[in-house]
N, C-alpha and C positions, 0 to 999 in steps of 0.2 A: 253352391254358387261360387262362381269364379270372381276373384278380385284382380283388377288390372290397374296399374299406375298410369298416371297421365303421360309419363314418359313412354311407357309401353304402348299406350294408345297412339301416340305420335309415330313411334318407331316400327311398330308391328301391326299397323292398322289393317292390312290385308288379312293377316292371320286372325285377328280379332273379329272382323266381319265374317270371315269364313266359319269361325266357331260359334258365333252368336246364335244362329238358329237351333243348334243342338243344346246350347247352354240355357237358352231362353232369357236369362237375365245375367248381367254382369255388373258388379259394383266398381265404379271408377274411384280411385283414391288419389289423393295429393298429400304428400308427406305422411303417408300411412293412415290418413283419415278419409272416410267416405265422403265424396262430394257429389256423385251423380250415379244414376242407374241407367244402364243401356238395356232395353228390353226388345226382344224380337217381336215384330208384328208383320202382318201381311195385309193386303188390300181388304180382305174380308173381315179381319178382326180389328182394324185400325180404330174405327169409331168406338167400338166396345171397349177396347183397351184404353183409349183416351178418357172415356166416361168413367171407368173404374178408377183411373189415376186421379181424376179431378174429385171424385167422391171421396177418396182417401185423403187427399189434401184438404178438403172441406171439413172432414171429421177431425183431422189433426188441428186445424185452425180453431174449431169450436172447443176442442179439449184444452188448447192453450189459453183461450179466453176464460174458460171455467177455472183453470188452475190460477190464472192471474186474479180473478175475482176472489177465489178462496184465499189466496195469499194476502189480499188487501182487506180481507174481512167483509167483502161485499157480497158474500154468497148467502147470506141469511135474509129471509123475507120477514118483514115486520108488519104488524097490524096497523092500519091507518091511525087508530087511536093511540098507538104506542110511540108516535113521533115526538121528538123534542124533549 
């Protein structure tokens, strides 16, 4: 996978757009840190690609909620009679 800085994206955009179909994905970095992903799509795969991307983001969101619950100690189920 190719990494491209924001600076290169601005200065070499023609080269990047030309290379993207062959690379399939490129990671955009700012100050050496990943900030975005460019992914090659076409009309026939656009909807499928968007759906996969959205599923992945939803899975990540659920995992973050589960991690937050575990960190707060709210991940344990209690029996109704065990309250208070």
